N, C-alpha and C positions, 0 to 999 in steps of 0.2 A: 504493500500500500504506500510505501515511501515515495515511489515515482509519481503515481496519480495525485497523492496529497500535495506534493511539491508543485505539480502542474496547476492544481487548483489555486494554490497560494499565489503563483505567478500570475494567474488570470485575474485574481482579485486585485493584486497590486497594479496590474495594467489598467483595469477599469478605473481605479482611484486616481492614477496618474493622468489618464487621458480624459476623464470627465470634465466637461466645460466648467470653468470657474465662475462662481458668483461674485467673488471678491478678488481683486488684483492685489490689494494691499491689506495686510493684517497687522494691526498695531497692538502690542501688548503693554500693559502696565508691568512693572517689575516686582516691587515688594508685595507679597501676598497673592500674586497671580502666577509668576514663574518661580519666585524665590521665597523660601519658607522663612520669612523674617518678621512676620507680624508680631509674634510674642516678644521678640527681643526689642523691637522698636517701642512697643507699648511699655515694657519695663524700663527702658532707657529714658523715656519721657517722664515716667513717674519718679524715677530716681533723681533725675535732674531737677525736677520741681522740689523734691525734698531737700536737695542740696542747697537751693537758693532760698528756702524758707517760705515758699508759696504753697497754696493748697494743692495736694496731690490729687490729680484727676482719677476717676474710676477707670477700670479696664475699658469700659465702653467709651468713655469720653476720650481717653488717650488713643485708643485704636481708631476712633472716628477721624482723626486728623491725618492718618496715614494716607499718603498719596499727594498731599499738598506740599508745596515748597517748604523748606525748613522754617523760615521766618513766619510764614502764614500758619504753619502747624503749631509752632510754639505760642503764638498769640492766641490761638483758639484753645490750646491746652491749659494755658495759664493766664486767663483774662484779667486777673487781679494784680498781676505783677507789673510794677512800674516799667515804663518803656526803657529806661536806662539800664535795666537789669537783664534785658533780653540777650545781649551779647554773652553775658555770663551763663545764662540758661542754655544757650546754644553750645557753649564750650563744654558744659557739664553733660549735655546730651551726647555730644560726640565722644566724650571720655567713656561713658558707660556703653555706648554702642560699639566703639572700636575695641573695647576691652574684651568683648565676646564675639566679635564678628567672625572669628575663625570657626564658630559653630554653625554658621549658616550654610545651607545647601539648596540646590534646586529641588522642587517638589519631584517626587518619583514620577517618571514618565514624561517629563518635560522635554528631555533631549530627543527621545524617539518621536514625539509630536512635532517638534521643530524640524527634524530631519524629514519627516513625511511631507510637511508643508513645502520645504525647499525642493523636494523631489517633484512637486506639482508646479514649481516655478512661481509661487507667490512671492511678492515683495514682503519682507518681514521687517518690522521696526519696533522700537521701544519708545514709549512716552511715559516719563517718570517724574516724580517729585524729588528724586535724588539730584545732587549736583553732578557735574560732569566727572569730577574726580571720583566720586563715590560709585557712579555707574561703571566707569572704566575699570575700577578695581574689582567690582563685583563680576563683571564680564570676564575679567582675567581669572579670577578665582574659580568661576564656574566653567572655565575653558570654553567660553562661547565667543571669543574674539573672532570676527569674521562671519558669524552666523547671521547677523542682522545687517540689512542694507542701509539703514540709517537709524538715528535716534535723536531724541530731544530731552533735555533735562531742564529743571526749573530755574537754574541760574543762567541759562542761555536764552530763554524766552519767557513768556507769561506763564504763571503757575496755573494748574488746573483749578476750576473748570473753564477758564478762559480758552477759547478754541484755537489759540495761536499755534500750539504744539502740533495739532493735527493738520491745520491749514499749511504750515510750513512743510511737514512731511509729505502731504499730498502734492504740493507744488514741486518739491524736490524730485519726487519719484514719478511725477507725471500721471497721477491717478485722480479720479473724480470721486466726490463724496458717495455716490451711489455704488461705487466699486470698492469701498473702504469699510473695514470692520475694526472697531475698537473693542478690546477685551480687557476687563478689569474686575477687581474685587471690591470696589468702593463706588458709592454714589458720585464721587468726584469724577471718576473715570467715565461713568455713563452720562453724566451731565456734560462732560467734555465732548463726547460723541454727539449728543443732541445739539449742542451749541455749534458744532462744526458741520452738522447736517449729514453725519454718517450713521450707519447701523452700529449697534452696540450689543455686546454679549457679556453677561455677568457670571462670575464664579463665586460660589457660596462658601468656599473653604478659606477665605482670607479675612479681611478686617471688618467688613460691614455685614449686617444681617441681610439675607437675601429678600426678606419681606419688603425692604425699602427699594428694591430694584424696579418694581412693576411700574412705578410712575414714569419710567424712562422707556418703556416698551421695548425691552431687549428681545432680540430674535431667539434667545435661549438663555437659560440659567443652568450652568453645569455645576454639579456637586462634587466633582473629582476631576483630576487631570485626565484620567482614563475616559471619563464621559465627555470632557471637552475635546479630546483627541478624536473620539468616535464621531462627534457632531461635526467637527471641522472636516474630517474625511468624507462625510456623507453630504454636507451642505455647503461648505465654503468654496 
């Protein structure tokens, strides 16, 4: 049965590779969508707030700001902190984050999913609230240098949910909004897509509760990377 089974597998792969694409460009959020970093970012925000003597946000409040640019995130997480203390808060956040960043990994199945999308010749990109240095270090750590055709970070352009990230990526790669899909784990990601006029897809295994996604009319909500991979192979 080994020969026939392999023939069937090759036939399935051929169908997936040759099926007409619905989306030319697929844009991923990074933290909580591809990278299993939500818990560490939440704890780093809480520890930083404790260090500077401001109210420590709950898990839900701290995780809500994931996906925003760092300064926007810290302002939301610590609204009672005087403005002149934000640089110190940012330094303490970076201290706690980088102290344990070696623990971070891609979610299981991400690499296989990205390889499958590359085999179908989709443009792949990242739109993230990280800064450029942070994203480049994460891509290097995850051995994904060269996987993505482009990326945008919050220090290079407007922070989510301003549509500028997606608009710049579409312009750079020559794609239209109706041929672009934004994938993310937060309402910031989905609002970004709505603001840019693209389709969006939510994943429920990251920072935000998926019940909040429906307002943005996502094409799908995936509850695991395996489900996301399957949906993309079948529909993207």
